[in-house]
Every structure is written in structure tokens, then in C-alpha cells.
All heavy atoms as an XYZ file, in Angstrom:
1007
protein
N     149.439     66.008    123.319
C     148.649     67.211    123.387
C     147.760     67.120    124.623
O     147.102     66.128    124.867
C     147.804     67.310    122.107
C     146.943     68.543    122.073
S     145.969     68.703    120.558
C     147.196     69.172    119.400
N     147.720     68.195    125.380
C     146.918     68.218    126.598
C     145.457     68.485    126.236
O     145.122     68.861    125.113
C     147.401     69.317    127.556
O     147.128     70.578    126.960
C     148.870     69.170    127.880
N     144.599     68.278    127.228
C     143.167     68.510    127.040
C     142.923     69.977    126.700
O     142.134     70.306    125.816
C     142.377     68.089    128.302
C     140.928     68.475    128.192
C     142.539     66.595    128.551
N     143.610     70.871    127.380
C     143.442     72.315    127.127
C     143.881     72.678    125.717
O     143.240     73.468    125.047
C     144.221     73.139    128.141
C     143.542     73.179    129.481
C     144.269     74.101    130.423
N     143.547     74.146    131.656
C     143.127     75.255    132.222
N     143.398     76.406    131.677
N     142.464     75.219    133.343
N     145.007     72.128    125.272
C     145.483     72.407    123.916
C     144.498     71.884    122.883
O     144.216     72.544    121.888
C     146.869     71.792    123.703
C     147.967     72.465    124.487
C     149.278     71.699    124.419
O     149.265     70.492    124.091
O     150.319     72.316    124.697
N     143.963     70.685    123.124
C     142.988     70.099    122.208
C     141.729     70.951    122.157
O     141.188     71.214    121.086
C     142.650     68.667    122.650
C     141.696     67.992    121.687
O     141.970     68.020    120.473
O     140.671     67.449    122.166
N     141.275     71.401    123.319
C     140.085     72.246    123.388
C     140.318     73.555    122.647
O     139.477     74.007    121.872
C     139.717     72.518    124.847
C     138.517     73.438    125.068
C     137.250     72.790    124.525
C     138.361     73.758    126.536
N     141.469     74.156    122.859
C     141.793     75.412    122.183
C     141.832     75.227    120.675
O     141.327     76.060    119.924
C     143.143     75.949    122.662
O     143.081     76.312    124.013
N     142.418     74.143    120.234
C     142.513     73.877    118.795
C     141.123     73.658    118.189
O     140.814     74.198    117.122
C     143.393     72.648    118.552
C     143.670     72.394    117.086
C     144.621     71.229    116.883
O     145.598     71.121    117.656
O     144.363     70.444    115.952
N     140.266     72.916    118.867
C     138.911     72.694    118.359
C     138.117     73.995    118.317
O     137.390     74.271    117.363
C     138.180     71.656    119.200
C     138.689     70.233    118.945
C     137.872     69.207    119.666
N     138.059     69.390    121.115
C     137.162     69.069    122.036
N     136.024     68.541    121.693
N     137.416     69.258    123.315
N     138.292     74.821    119.350
C     137.587     76.110    119.399
C     138.064     77.018    118.262
O     137.260     77.679    117.601
C     137.806     76.782    120.749
N     139.362     77.054    118.020
C     139.893     77.863    116.925
C     139.367     77.376    115.581
O     139.033     78.187    114.708
C     141.420     77.837    116.946
C     142.017     78.670    118.067
C     143.532     78.569    118.121
O     144.163     78.190    117.103
O     144.093     78.875    119.182
N     139.288     76.071    115.400
C     138.761     75.520    114.146
C     137.296     75.914    113.936
O     136.888     76.237    112.820
C     138.912     73.996    114.107
C     140.345     73.566    113.901
O     141.146     74.311    113.342
N     140.681     72.380    114.376
N     136.515     75.890    115.020
C     135.118     76.314    114.908
C     135.024     77.783    114.510
O     134.213     78.166    113.665
C     134.374     76.074    116.224
C     133.997     74.634    116.540
C     133.408     74.550    117.947
C     132.996     74.119    115.524
N     135.851     78.598    115.134
C     135.843     80.024    114.800
C     136.264     80.250    113.352
O     135.680     81.083    112.655
C     136.758     80.798    115.747
C     136.234     80.987    117.161
C     137.297     81.639    118.043
C     134.971     81.826    117.152
N     137.266     79.532    112.898
C     137.723     79.675    111.516
C     136.617     79.305    110.532
O     136.488     79.926    109.484
C     138.958     78.806    111.263
C     140.220     79.358    111.883
C     141.396     78.433    111.639
C     142.622     78.904    112.403
N     143.749     77.973    112.237
N     135.818     78.310    110.878
C     134.717     77.901    109.996
C     133.623     78.953    109.941
O     132.985     79.162    108.919
C     134.123     76.567    110.463
C     135.034     75.387    110.286
C     134.462     74.127    110.936
O     133.399     74.157    111.525
N     135.185     73.033    110.819
N     133.380     79.630    111.069
C     132.281     80.595    111.146
C     132.686     82.005    110.759
O     131.841     82.839    110.466
C     131.682     80.593    112.549
C     131.060     79.256    112.907
C     130.355     79.296    114.207
N     131.217     79.780    115.285
C     130.913     79.714    116.567
N     129.765     79.197    116.934
N     131.733     80.165    117.480
N     133.975     82.294    110.761
C     134.455     83.637    110.483
C     134.021     84.170    109.110
O     133.628     85.334    109.010
C     135.972     83.690    110.629
C     136.601     85.070    110.665
C     135.976     85.919    111.768
C     138.101     84.952    110.879
N     134.042     83.387    108.042
C     133.617     83.925    106.735
C     132.179     84.459    106.733
O     131.912     85.486    106.103
C     133.760     82.734    105.787
C     134.814     81.885    106.410
C     134.598     82.033    107.890
N     131.281     83.822    107.441
C     129.907     84.328    107.454
C     129.799     85.622    108.242
O     129.049     86.521    107.860
C     128.920     83.278    108.015
O     129.357     82.869    109.306
C     128.807     82.081    107.099
N     130.560     85.754    109.311
C     130.562     87.007    110.066
C     131.132     88.125    109.196
O     130.618     89.249    109.196
C     131.375     86.858    111.355
N     132.175     87.826    108.439
C     132.746     88.828    107.535
C     131.737     89.212    106.451
O     131.633     90.392    106.095
C     134.020     88.287    106.894
C     135.188     88.303    107.833
C     136.478     87.959    107.111
N     137.589     88.028    108.033
C     138.560     87.132    108.089
N     138.557     86.103    107.271
N     139.543     87.276    108.955
N     130.995     88.232    105.931
C     129.993     88.519    104.900
C     128.910     89.454    105.431
O     128.499     90.398    104.745
C     129.379     87.217    104.392
N     128.456     89.218    106.647
C     127.448     90.096    107.258
C     128.024     91.495    107.424
O     127.367     92.499    107.111
C     126.970     89.536    108.617
C     126.096     90.539    109.335
C     126.224     88.227    108.424
N     129.256     91.594    107.889
C     129.896     92.890    108.075
C     130.039     93.629    106.746
O     129.807     94.835    106.678
C     131.262     92.716    108.743
C     131.913     94.051    109.046
O     131.273     94.876    109.733
O     133.054     94.274    108.584
N     130.408     92.924    105.689
C     130.544     93.546    104.371
C     129.200     94.085    103.876
O     129.132     95.205    103.351
C     131.107     92.546    103.363
C     132.577     92.230    103.572
C     133.068     91.108    102.678
O     132.355     90.730    101.715
O     134.180     90.607    102.924
N     128.148     93.312    104.058
C     126.802     93.759    103.653
C     126.402     94.983    104.463
O     125.873     95.961    103.917
C     125.767     92.629    103.841
C     126.034     91.492    102.867
C     124.346     93.152    103.693
C     125.765     91.818    101.422
N     126.641     94.956    105.767
C     126.314     96.104    106.616
C     127.047     97.358    106.144
O     126.476     98.453    106.112
C     126.655     95.823    108.079
C     125.701     94.827    108.720
O     124.646     94.537    108.130
O     126.029     94.350    109.824
N     128.311     97.212    105.768
C     129.085     98.358    105.283
C     128.519     98.873    103.967
O     128.402    100.084    103.761
C     130.566     97.983    105.124
C     131.440     99.172    104.777
C     131.384    100.256    105.841
O     131.571     99.990    107.020
N     131.117    101.490    105.431
N     128.139     97.968    103.060
C     127.537     98.382    101.788
C     126.221     99.123    102.021
O     125.943    100.133    101.367
C     127.298     97.170    100.883
C     128.569     96.596    100.304
C     128.271     95.376     99.443
C     129.557     94.765     98.895
N     129.275     93.560     98.082
N     125.419     98.622    102.954
C     124.145     99.276    103.275
C     124.419    100.678    103.812
O     123.778    101.650    103.397
C     123.335     98.444    104.289
C     122.811     97.177    103.624
C     122.186     99.259    104.872
C     122.205     96.174    104.588
N     125.373    100.811    104.709
C     125.702    102.121    105.283
C     126.176    103.078    104.187
O     125.778    104.249    104.166
C     126.775    101.967    106.366
N     127.011    102.581    103.270
C     127.495    103.420    102.176
C     126.354    103.881    101.283
O     126.244    105.059    100.934
C     128.531    102.668    101.330
C     129.817    102.382    102.086
O     130.057    103.009    103.143
O     130.588    101.505    101.613
N     125.462    102.945    100.923
C     124.332    103.287    100.041
C     123.370    104.253    100.728
O     122.845    105.170    100.100
C     123.567    102.049     99.589
C     124.324    100.991     98.820
C     125.111    101.524     97.632
N     125.743    100.488     96.843
C     126.859     99.843     97.176
N     127.446    100.073     98.326
N     127.380     98.938     96.387
N     123.143    104.051    102.026
C     122.261    104.958    102.757
C     122.846    106.366    102.820
O     122.116    107.356    102.712
C     121.990    104.427    104.163
C     121.021    103.250    104.250
C     120.955    102.722    105.670
C     119.645    103.649    103.765
N     124.145    106.452    102.977
C     124.808    107.756    102.987
C     124.629    108.432    101.622
O     124.277    109.616    101.542
C     126.292    107.572    103.324
C     126.962    108.757    103.904
C     128.381    108.522    104.441
N     129.017    107.242    104.195
C     129.019    106.213    105.061
N     128.389    106.313    106.216
N     129.639    105.090    104.768
N     124.839    107.675    100.541
C     124.650    108.213     99.188
C     123.200    108.631     98.964
O     122.936    109.710     98.417
C     125.043    107.159     98.144
C     126.509    106.835     98.108
C     126.813    105.628     97.230
O     125.932    105.209     96.438
O     127.926    105.097     97.312
N     122.274    107.787     99.389
C     120.855    108.081     99.216
C     120.457    109.329     99.999
O     119.705    110.178     99.498
C     120.008    106.878     99.653
C     118.514    106.984     99.451
C     118.169    107.203     97.991
C     117.829    105.729     99.974
N     120.971    109.471    101.194
C     120.677    110.649    102.014
C     121.144    111.923    101.312
O     120.438    112.928    101.278
C     121.344    110.522    103.395
O     120.846    109.359    104.039
C     121.070    111.729    104.269
N     122.335    111.868    100.725
C     122.842    113.032     99.988
C     121.947    113.356     98.797
O     121.647    114.533     98.543
C     124.277    112.771     99.530
C     125.279    112.734    100.673
C     126.658    112.277    100.222
O     126.910    112.218     98.996
O     127.481    111.973    101.092
N     121.501    112.341     98.071
C     120.630    112.561     96.915
C     119.275    113.123     97.334
O     118.729    114.008     96.666
C     120.443    111.259     96.129
C     121.682    110.743     95.402
C     121.421    109.346     94.848
C     122.076    111.706     94.292
N     118.737    112.614     98.425
C     117.442    113.098     98.920
C     117.547    114.571     99.301
O     116.634    115.360     99.038
C     116.959    112.234    100.102
C     116.542    110.852     99.595
C     115.815    112.905    100.841
C     116.278    109.841    100.691
N     118.669    114.972     99.893
C     118.866    116.376    100.255
C     119.053    117.255     99.020
O     118.650    118.412     98.996
C     120.085    116.521    101.171
C     119.869    116.007    102.563
C     121.133    116.157    103.391
C     120.956    115.614    104.785
N     122.196    115.718    105.570
N     119.680    116.715     97.975
C     119.973    117.472     96.764
C     118.744    117.648     95.874
O     118.630    118.653     95.164
C     121.092    116.766     95.991
C     121.545    117.506     94.752
C     122.640    116.772     93.995
O     123.152    115.754     94.495
O     122.960    117.227     92.894
N     117.824    116.723     95.893
C     116.698    116.743     94.967
C     115.867    118.018     95.015
O     115.534    118.587     93.963
C     115.796    115.526     95.178
C     114.777    115.426     94.041
C     113.719    114.402     94.302
N     112.865    114.217     93.144
C     111.857    115.039     92.816
N     111.595    116.099     93.546
N     111.118    114.792     91.763
N     115.473    118.549     96.192
C     114.678    119.784     96.199
C     115.403    120.960     95.535
O     114.778    121.785     94.873
C     114.440    120.061     97.682
C     114.605    118.749     98.349
C     115.612    118.004     97.545
N     116.717    121.031     95.679
C     117.484    122.099     95.039
C     117.431    121.962     93.518
O     117.262    122.953     92.792
C     118.933    122.090     95.537
C     119.079    122.524     96.984
C     120.551    122.652     97.363
N     121.206    121.355     97.463
C     121.435    120.723     98.616
N     121.068    121.272     99.752
N     122.033    119.551     98.624
N     117.575    120.740     93.026
C     117.550    120.506     91.589
C     116.143    120.766     91.045
O     115.981    121.360     89.967
C     118.028    119.080     91.257
C     117.873    118.767     89.784
C     119.479    118.897     91.696
N     115.117    120.374     91.791
C     113.735    120.628     91.375
C     113.480    122.134     91.315
O     112.885    122.641     90.350
C     112.756    119.952     92.340
C     111.318    120.002     91.877
C     110.811    119.019     91.038
C     110.482    121.037     92.276
C     109.490    119.064     90.611
C     109.161    121.089     91.854
C     108.665    120.097     91.022
O     107.357    120.142     90.583
N     113.944    122.877     92.301
C     113.781    124.330     92.315
C     114.515    124.959     91.131
O     114.012    125.916     90.523
C     114.297    124.904     93.632
N     115.663    124.439     90.786
C     116.405    124.952     89.632
C     115.617    124.717     88.344
O     115.575    125.586     87.467
C     117.782    124.292     89.559
C     118.662    124.919     88.477
C     120.084    124.409     88.491
N     120.115    122.969     88.690
C     121.113    122.325     89.278
N     122.159    122.992     89.738
N     121.093    121.019     89.417
N     114.953    123.549     88.259
C     114.122    123.266     87.080
C     112.989    124.286     86.976
O     112.665    124.764     85.883
C     113.569    121.849     87.145
N     112.384    124.643     88.106
C     111.323    125.656     88.107
C     111.880    127.024     87.676
O     111.231    127.740     86.896
C     110.668    125.754     89.488
C     109.879    124.530     89.962
C     109.383    124.743     91.387
C     108.728    124.209     89.020
N     113.065    127.374     88.163
C     113.680    128.649     87.774
C     114.030    128.664     86.288
O     114.046    129.720     85.662
C     114.943    128.911     88.604
C     114.648    129.364     90.026
C     115.907    129.879     90.726
N     117.023    128.948     90.710
C     117.258    128.008     91.625
N     116.440    127.887     92.655
N     118.301    127.213     91.527
N     114.341    127.496     85.738
C     114.697    127.395     84.320
C     113.474    127.430     83.410
O     113.602    127.280     82.196
C     115.505    126.125     84.054
C     116.942    126.231     84.551
O     117.370    127.350     84.909
O     117.618    125.185     84.599
N     112.277    127.578     83.994
C     111.093    127.754     83.171
C     110.120    126.584     83.160
O     109.053    126.674     82.553
N     110.457    125.503     83.791
C     109.520    124.389     83.868
C     108.438    124.717     84.888
O     108.718    125.249     85.954
C     110.219    123.094     84.293
C     111.118    122.521     83.248
C     112.456    122.668     83.156
C     110.707    121.717     82.150
N     112.931    122.003     82.061
C     111.865    121.400     81.420
C     109.487    121.235     81.691
C     111.848    120.635     80.271
C     109.468    120.453     80.552
C     110.632    120.162     79.848
N     107.206    124.383     84.574
C     106.124    124.540     85.533
C     105.906    123.232     86.279
O     106.298    122.155     85.815
N     105.284    123.315     87.463
C     105.000    122.097     88.236
C     104.154    121.126     87.420
O     104.391    119.916     87.444
C     104.287    122.449     89.549
C     105.166    123.126     90.553
C     104.425    123.387     91.852
C     105.319    124.111     92.840
N     104.654    124.301     94.127
N     103.161    121.668     86.684
C     102.283    120.816     85.876
C     103.076    120.140     84.763
O     102.849    118.975     84.450
C     101.130    121.639     85.278
C     100.195    122.235     86.307
C     100.737    123.534     86.920
O     101.670    124.159     86.352
O     100.249    123.915     87.996
N     104.022    120.883     84.152
C     104.852    120.311     83.089
C     105.695    119.158     83.625
O     105.777    118.091     83.014
C     105.795    121.379     82.503
C     105.060    122.519     81.839
O     103.961    122.282     81.300
O     105.591    123.651     81.876
N     106.310    119.388     84.776
C     107.157    118.342     85.370
C     106.322    117.131     85.770
O     106.743    115.983     85.561
C     107.930    118.905     86.566
C     109.002    119.945     86.220
C     109.565    120.580     87.489
C     110.115    119.335     85.388
N     105.126    117.381     86.340
C     104.259    116.262     86.714
C     103.821    115.477     85.481
O     103.721    114.251     85.520
C     103.059    116.753     87.509
C     103.427    117.113     88.937
C     102.229    117.530     89.767
O     101.069    117.286     89.348
O     102.442    118.087     90.851
N     103.570    116.178     84.373
C     103.196    115.501     83.131
C     104.333    114.620     82.620
O     104.097    113.597     81.971
C     102.809    116.533     82.068
N     105.556    114.992     82.949
C     106.722    114.181     82.575
C     106.994    113.061     83.577
O     107.936    112.291     83.412
C     107.961    115.074     82.459
C     107.947    116.100     81.316
C     109.119    117.049     81.458
C     107.988    115.373     79.975
N     106.174    112.992     84.656
C     106.372    111.969     85.675
C     107.341    112.390     86.753
O     107.910    111.537     87.446
N     107.547    113.702     86.888
C     108.470    114.223     87.900
C     107.649    114.988     88.933
O     107.340    116.160     88.739
C     109.535    115.140     87.263
C     110.295    114.387     86.176
C     110.490    115.662     88.335
C     111.230    115.266     85.371
N     107.286    114.338     90.029
C     106.497    115.022     91.053
C     107.360    116.001     91.852
O     108.595    115.942     91.809
C     106.007    113.877     91.942
C     107.058    112.830     91.797
C     107.563    112.951     90.380
N     106.678    116.904     92.569
C     107.420    117.870     93.382
C     108.178    117.166     94.500
O     109.316    117.495     94.796
C     106.464    118.903     93.973
C     107.177    119.998     94.724
C     106.252    121.120     95.161
O     105.055    121.073     94.847
O     106.734    122.030     95.835
N     107.547    116.192     95.124
C     108.197    115.444     96.192
C     108.227    113.967     95.823
O     107.321    113.467     95.163
C     107.450    115.635     97.511
C     107.528    117.054     98.040
C     106.851    117.201     99.394
O     106.641    116.184    100.067
O     106.546    118.333     99.760
N     109.245    113.293     96.282
C     109.395    111.864     96.021
C     109.401    111.139     97.355
O     110.129    111.510     98.274
C     110.703    111.556     95.261
C     110.910    110.065     95.111
C     110.698    112.228     93.908
N     108.568    110.104     97.458
C     108.555    109.271     98.654
C     109.507    108.103     98.406
O     109.366    107.383     97.429
C     107.142    108.762     98.939
C     107.049    107.933    100.184
C     105.631    107.498    100.447
C     105.575    106.663    101.703
N     104.245    106.175    101.979
N     110.463    107.939     99.290
C     111.460    106.885     99.139
C     111.019    105.668     99.939
O     110.785    105.759    101.142
C     112.845    107.366     99.632
C     113.870    106.246     99.515
C     113.275    108.580     98.845
N     110.864    104.531     99.266
C     110.527    103.276     99.927
C     111.432    102.179     99.381
O     111.979    102.302     98.286
C     109.060    102.874     99.688
O     108.848    102.734     98.283
C     108.099    103.896    100.246
N     111.562    101.137    100.152
C     112.320     99.969     99.714
C     111.329     98.829     99.602
O     110.743     98.409    100.600
C     113.447     99.620    100.706
C     114.415    100.793    100.834
C     114.189     98.366    100.253
C     115.461    100.608    101.907
N     111.102     98.358     98.379
C     110.135     97.291     98.163
C     110.521     96.031     98.928
O     111.667     95.611     98.925
C     110.037     96.944     96.673
C     109.427     98.070     95.861
O     108.736     98.916     96.462
O     109.646     98.111     94.640
N     109.535     95.462     99.608
C     109.743     94.200    100.306
C     110.453     94.320    101.630
O     110.747     93.315    102.265
N     110.754     95.534    102.051
C     111.467     95.697    103.312
C     110.625     96.521    104.263
O     110.024     97.512    103.884
C     112.800     96.414    103.096
C     113.784     95.665    102.230
S     114.403     94.163    102.985
C     115.334     94.831    104.330
N     110.613     96.110    105.516
C     109.894     96.872    106.529
C     110.846     97.730    107.347
O     110.429     98.410    108.257
C     109.125     95.920    107.449
O     110.040     95.095    108.140
N     112.104     97.687    107.054
C     113.078     98.501    107.790
C     113.951     97.666    108.693
O     115.135     97.599    108.514
N     113.352     97.015    109.660
C     114.122     96.178    110.568
C     113.423     94.850    110.722
O     112.222     94.741    110.550
C     114.263     96.819    111.957
O     112.966     97.038    112.483
C     115.029     98.112    111.873
N     114.167     93.880    111.054
C     113.582     92.569    111.308
C     113.333     92.421    112.789
O     114.138     92.814    113.607
C     114.516     91.464    110.840
C     114.632     91.429    109.344
C     115.538     90.292    108.947
N     115.642     90.289    107.509
C     115.478     89.204    106.783
N     115.245     88.061    107.339
N     115.571     89.272    105.478
N     112.210     91.834    113.092
C     111.883     91.579    114.492
C     112.296     90.157    114.842
O     112.145     89.252    114.029
C     110.380     91.733    114.717
C     109.950     93.152    114.573
C     108.474     93.255    114.850
N     107.965     94.182    113.851
C     106.802     94.095    113.271
N     105.987     93.130    113.573
N     106.430     94.977    112.392
N     112.781     89.961    116.043
C     113.136     88.596    116.433
C     111.893     87.725    116.510
O     110.801     88.215    116.792
C     113.773     88.761    117.817
C     113.370     90.102    118.296
C     113.040     90.929    117.092
N     112.076     86.467    116.214
C     110.946     85.537    116.307
C     110.502     85.401    117.746
O     111.317     85.410    118.664
C     111.339     84.164    115.779
C     111.477     84.136    114.294
C     111.686     82.722    113.862
N     111.602     82.665    112.419
C     111.605     81.555    111.745
N     111.698     80.405    112.378
N     111.514     81.563    110.454
N     109.198     85.242    117.902
C     108.675     85.052    119.255
C     108.660     83.562    119.570
O     108.466     82.731    118.689
C     107.267     85.610    119.359
C     107.267     87.117    119.170
C     105.975     87.741    119.526
N     104.831     87.132    118.880
C     103.584     87.522    119.066
N     103.325     88.514    119.868
N     102.588     86.930    118.442
N     108.851     83.269    120.833
C     108.817     81.874    121.254
C     107.378     81.387    121.254
O     106.431     82.168    121.179
C     109.423     81.732    122.652
O     108.585     82.363    123.600
N     107.196     80.101    121.351
C     105.842     79.533    121.363
C     105.020     80.062    122.528
O     103.844     80.309    122.398
C     105.903     78.014    121.434
C     106.391     77.409    120.156
C     106.384     75.910    120.248
N     107.030     75.366    119.074
C     106.677     74.248    118.516
N     105.697     73.537    119.016
N     107.288     73.814    117.446
N     105.661     80.241    123.683
C     104.914     80.711    124.850
C     104.431     82.145    124.624
O     103.346     82.505    125.054
C     105.756     80.631    126.116
O     106.902     81.444    125.991
N     105.214     82.961    123.935
C     104.783     84.325    123.643
C     103.642     84.330    122.642
O     102.733     85.140    122.735
C     105.942     85.148    123.088
C     106.977     85.500    124.125
C     108.158     86.215    123.503
O     108.504     85.925    122.340
O     108.729     87.065    124.197
N     103.680     83.417    121.672
C     102.615     83.349    120.675
C     101.306     82.915    121.315
O     100.248     83.352    120.918
C     102.992     82.367    119.563
C     104.089     82.881    118.671
C     104.427     81.853    117.614
C     105.603     82.294    116.772
N     106.005     81.281    115.811
N     101.397     82.054    122.297
C     100.190     81.522    122.919
C      99.583     82.485    123.924
O      98.429     82.355    124.287
C     100.505     80.193    123.610
N     100.354     83.452    124.391
C      99.849     84.385    125.395
C      98.754     85.256    124.799
O      98.903     85.762    123.692
C     100.979     85.262    125.919
N      97.636     85.440    125.511
C      96.569     86.267    124.972
C      96.990     87.724    124.933
O      97.724     88.195    125.795
C      95.414     86.047    125.957
C      96.065     85.625    127.224
C      97.314     84.888    126.815
N      96.521     88.440    123.915
C      96.848     89.852    123.782
C      95.930     90.677    124.664
O      94.745     90.385    124.791
C      96.697     90.278    122.327
N      96.480     91.703    125.279
C      95.674     92.607    126.100
C      94.855     93.500    125.187
O      95.311     93.896    124.125
C      96.577     93.453    126.984
N      93.634     93.816    125.599
C      92.783     94.675    124.799
C      92.139     95.712    125.681
O      92.147     95.602    126.899
C      91.663     93.862    124.110
O      90.906     93.199    125.118
C      92.237     92.857    123.135
N      91.564     96.699    125.054
C      90.789     97.708    125.763
C      91.626     98.516    126.725
O      92.782     98.805    126.469
N      91.037     98.913    127.862
C      91.721     99.782    128.812
C      93.018     99.193    129.347
O      93.940     99.914    129.665
C      90.713     99.962    129.942
C      89.412     99.537    129.397
C      89.699     98.602    128.271
N      93.094     97.881    129.430
C      94.304     97.265    129.976
C      95.500     97.588    129.092
O      96.593     97.818    129.576
C      94.126     95.757    130.083
N      95.289     97.626    127.791
C      96.374     97.924    126.875
C      96.823     99.366    127.033
O      97.995     99.663    127.047
C      95.916     97.662    125.435
C      96.964     97.845    124.347
C      98.110     96.876    124.576
C      96.360     97.612    122.985
N      95.873    100.259    127.194
C      96.206    101.679    127.282
C      96.827    102.046    128.628
O      97.678    102.907    128.694
C      94.954    102.521    127.045
N      96.396    101.418    129.696
C      96.866    101.814    131.018
C      97.959    100.929    131.560
O      98.606    101.281    132.520
C      95.698    101.781    132.026
O      95.210    100.441    132.114
C      94.589    102.726    131.615
N      98.151     99.763    130.982
C      99.145     98.837    131.488
C      98.634     98.025    132.663
O      99.365     97.297    133.285
N      97.346     98.139    132.988
C      96.749     97.409    134.103
C      96.381     96.019    133.610
O      95.901     95.856    132.499
C      95.483     98.139    134.619
C      94.826     97.352    135.716
C      95.850     99.519    135.092
N      96.596     95.013    134.439
C      96.253     93.649    134.084
C      94.744     93.540    133.922
O      93.993     93.870    134.831
C      96.754     92.686    135.162
C      96.530     91.228    134.792
O      96.140     90.965    133.635
O      96.748     90.373    135.652
N      94.292     93.075    132.757
C      92.866     92.986    132.475
C      92.241     91.714    133.026
O      91.036     91.544    132.972
C      92.633     93.046    130.964
N      93.042     90.803    133.564
C      92.512     89.554    134.086
C      91.878     89.808    135.443
O      92.547     90.264    136.364
C      93.638     88.513    134.237
O      94.344     88.431    133.007
C      93.080     87.167    134.638
N      90.576     89.514    135.583
C      89.956     89.764    136.887
C      90.467     88.768    137.917
O      90.752     87.618    137.612
C      88.465     89.561    136.621
C      88.396     88.722    135.398
C      89.641     89.004    134.613
N      90.603     89.261    139.130
C      91.031     88.367    140.206
C      89.845     87.515    140.628
O      88.705     87.977    140.643
C      91.527     89.183    141.398
C      92.817     89.902    141.107
C      93.391     90.542    142.343
O      93.123     90.046    143.454
O      94.114     91.523    142.201
N      90.103     86.259    140.975
C      88.991     85.415    141.411
C      88.418     85.913    142.743
O      89.149     86.463    143.565
C      89.621     84.030    141.574
C      91.087     84.256    141.609
C      91.365     85.562    140.952
N      87.143     85.727    142.908
C      86.509     86.128    144.162
C      86.873     85.131    145.250
O      87.378     84.044    144.985
C      84.982     86.166    144.009
O      84.531     84.843    143.734
C      84.558     87.122    142.901
N      86.616     85.514    146.473
C      86.913     84.631    147.596
C      86.149     83.328    147.463
O      86.667     82.259    147.770
C      86.570     85.334    148.910
N      84.910     83.401    146.974
C      84.103     82.183    146.830
C      84.694     81.283    145.744
O      84.699     80.065    145.880
C      82.664     82.537    146.512
C      81.962     83.180    147.704
C      80.617     83.784    147.320
O      80.411     84.156    146.187
N      79.730     83.872    148.305
N      85.236     81.857    144.657
C      85.845     81.046    143.607
C      87.110     80.372    144.105
O      87.490     79.305    143.641
C      86.156     81.909    142.387
C      84.911     82.363    141.651
C      85.221     83.396    140.583
O      86.172     84.149    140.689
N      84.386     83.423    139.553
N      87.784     80.985    145.055
C      88.985     80.400    145.637
C      88.653     79.357    146.696
O      89.541     78.730    147.247
C      89.867     81.479    146.290
C      90.680     82.231    145.267
O      90.925     81.728    144.179
N      91.083     83.435    145.610
N      87.365     79.215    147.049
C      86.975     78.251    148.067
C      86.978     78.823    149.463
O      86.987     78.086    150.441
N      87.013     80.146    149.591
C      87.017     80.799    150.888
C      85.710     81.558    151.071
O      85.049     81.928    150.123
C      88.184     81.789    151.006
C      89.522     81.155    150.786
N      90.102     80.313    151.699
C      90.390     81.240    149.753
C      91.273     79.919    151.237
N      91.470     80.466    150.052
N      85.413     81.818    152.295
C      84.233     82.625    152.603
C      84.581     84.091    152.395
O      85.697     84.516    152.694
C      83.799     82.412    154.064
C      83.213     81.040    154.337
C      81.950     80.793    153.552
O      81.115     81.715    153.459
O      81.784     79.695    153.036
N      83.673     84.875    151.860
C      83.974     86.293    151.688
C      84.148     86.996    153.024
O      83.497     86.648    153.996
C      82.750     86.831    150.935
C      81.681     85.834    151.154
C      82.346     84.517    151.406
N      85.056     87.960    153.045
C      85.316     88.714    154.273
C      84.459     89.977    154.188
O      84.516     90.709    153.207
C      86.817     89.097    154.347
C      87.088     89.933    155.582
C      87.673     87.846    154.330
N      83.684     90.275    155.225
C      82.872     91.488    155.205
C      83.755     92.730    155.129
O      84.861     92.751    155.656
C      82.094     91.452    156.513
C      82.290     90.101    157.073
C      83.466     89.485    156.415
N      83.257     93.756    154.460
C      84.036     94.997    154.270
C      84.406     95.638    155.598
O      85.454     96.267    155.711
C      83.245     95.992    153.424
C      83.175     95.547    151.972
O      84.023     94.738    151.554
O      82.280     96.029    151.255
N      83.579     95.512    156.581
C      83.850     96.146    157.876
C      85.105     95.562    158.521
O      85.765     96.236    159.315
C      82.658     95.961    158.797
N      85.454     94.314    158.220
C      86.632     93.681    158.821
C      87.928     94.020    158.111
O      88.994     93.683    158.585
C      86.454     92.164    158.851
C      85.334     91.745    159.772
O      84.919     92.565    160.626
O      84.873     90.594    159.632
N      87.846     94.672    156.940
C      89.074     94.980    156.202
C      89.762     96.192    156.818
O      89.109     97.148    157.200
C      88.739     95.276    154.735
C      88.259     94.048    154.011
C      88.107     94.304    152.557
N      87.554     93.102    151.925
C      87.253     93.025    150.665
N      87.396     94.061    149.888
N      86.759     91.903    150.178
N      91.077     96.148    156.909
C      91.807     97.244    157.552
C      91.890     98.493    156.683
O      92.226     99.549    157.165
C      93.197     96.669    157.797
C      93.328     95.526    156.828
C      91.945     95.020    156.599
N      91.565     98.430    155.422
C      91.707     99.620    154.576
C      90.455    100.312    154.321
O      89.411    100.181    154.208
C      92.420     99.297    153.245
C      91.767     98.235    152.424
C      90.847     98.384    151.470
C      91.981     96.811    152.502
N      90.484     97.194    150.943
C      91.169     96.203    151.548
C      92.786     95.997    153.271
C      91.137     94.833    151.363
C      92.746     94.653    153.072
C      91.920     94.081    152.116
């Protein structure tokens, strides 16, 4: 067996080992998409069914007393919607911008003066601008 054949065989074996987890993620994603589609249809249908209940003689107060509000807020317990990637240590250590710098995108770090850099200050009259 040549080096290339051996490399190809090892690579295929690695892929075969990892393929089931990729399929599992894909299956979950498909189930989520299916459930979201079903949920979207139900959310669209609910106001029509609620209106039909009102036409059938139920009052808003009666329905609320039964625990059926006019509108339903849909939330998923324990889920924020999307996961954010973890930040690296260097990102965690970076100071957060505050105040005007955050709003304008301007760097809030003051530039050192000429004296702090060890240079003599240049008089304004000598500056070309």
C-alpha cells in the first residue's frame, strides 16, 4: 500500500467515525424546521379560532377567566434563540468601550501627549494643518 492509499484510507475512516454525529445534527435541524413550520401555522390560525369563539357567544372576560387570553406570547423555556460562539481569552480581557466611544465608534483611548512619549511638544504654529 502506498503512502497516498494509506492516507486516503485513514481519512475515510475518520470521516466514517464522525459521519453519525453530523447526521444526528442534521436530523435535529430538520425536526426543528418541521416543528417551527407547524408552530407558525398554529400561531396564524389562533386569532381566527379566538374570533370564532367570540362570535359563538364567548366574551373576552369569560375566555380570560378560563385562562384563554386574547393573545398568546410564544416563548421557549431555557432558550435564547441562537447560541453565540465562545469568545477567546483575549476578547474576554479586552476592555469594553463605554460612553460616546460606543455610540460613535471612535476609539475612547486618549493618545499620549508628546511629553508622555518623551518628546518635546511641537508649537501649534509649526503644524502644517
